[in-house]
C-alpha distance (Angstrom), angle and dihedral (degrees) to the residues before:
residue distance angle dihedral
X1 . . .
X2 3.80 . .
X3 3.77 97.2 .
X4 3.79 91.6 53.5
X5 3.82 90.5 53.3
X6 3.82 91.3 47.6
X7 3.78 93.3 49.5
X8 3.79 92.0 46.5
X9 3.78 91.7 50.3
X10 3.78 89.1 51.0
X11 3.81 92.1 46.9
X12 3.81 91.6 -118.8
X13 3.80 103.9 110.1
X14 3.79 92.8 92.5
X15 3.80 88.4 66.9
X16 3.85 93.5 60.4
X17 3.80 123.4 83.5
X18 3.78 94.8 -177.0
X19 3.83 132.0 34.0
X20 3.75 119.6 167.9
X21 3.79 134.7 -168.3
X22 3.79 130.5 -167.5
X23 3.79 90.1 -85.9
X24 3.83 88.5 66.6
X25 3.77 100.8 63.1
X26 3.81 139.1 38.0
X27 3.80 106.7 -131.4
X28 3.81 125.8 62.2
X29 3.75 127.2 -128.8
X30 2.99 136.7 -56.4
X31 3.81 79.8 43.3
X32 3.79 107.2 93.7
X33 3.80 93.9 -133.6
X34 3.79 99.0 114.0
X35 3.78 94.0 45.6
X36 3.77 92.3 47.7
X37 3.79 89.8 48.9
X38 3.80 90.8 52.8
X39 3.85 91.4 50.2
X40 3.81 88.0 48.4
X41 3.82 92.9 52.1
X42 3.77 90.8 49.3
X43 3.82 92.2 45.8
X44 3.80 90.5 -126.8
X45 3.74 132.0 133.0
X46 3.86 107.9 -109.8
X47 3.84 91.0 -127.0
X48 3.85 86.6 69.5
X49 3.80 95.6 48.6
X50 3.74 132.3 100.3
X51 3.85 119.6 -149.8
X52 3.81 127.1 -154.1
X53 3.78 117.4 -148.3
X54 3.76 144.8 160.4
X55 3.85 101.9 -164.0
X56 3.79 139.9 62.6
X57 3.84 92.9 -120.5
X58 3.80 88.7 52.5
X59 3.76 92.5 54.0
X60 3.75 89.5 48.7
X61 3.82 89.0 52.3
X62 3.82 90.0 50.4
X63 3.76 89.5 52.6
X64 3.84 92.0 45.0
X65 3.82 88.8 52.4
X66 3.88 89.5 54.8
X67 3.82 92.2 -123.1
X68 3.80 119.6 172.6
X69 3.85 89.8 -116.4
X70 3.73 148.0 -30.8
X71 3.77 126.7 -125.2
X72 3.79 122.6 -151.1
X73 3.80 107.3 -129.2
X74 3.79 90.4 -163.5
X75 3.78 86.8 74.2
X76 3.82 90.1 60.6
X77 3.81 111.7 103.9
X78 3.79 92.4 -131.4
X79 3.82 95.9 51.7
X80 3.80 114.2 127.2
X81 3.75 115.6 -167.2
X82 3.80 113.5 -140.0
């Protein structure tokens, strides 16, 4: 999972209770399924969540899930594009 590698490289992974990849939900982006699943696992209303993404469909999914905001991980210094 790319985001996990990026967060580990930045030393931030320890601050996240939930990280999901496409194997963790049924619908693909821009469907909000993965982001809604993450909010559910955290027990948090999606409107209080922040999503991390690297693709346009992911940002659309964040918006479709009514998250507070989305952060582009490509802007993180440690991001390695595969």
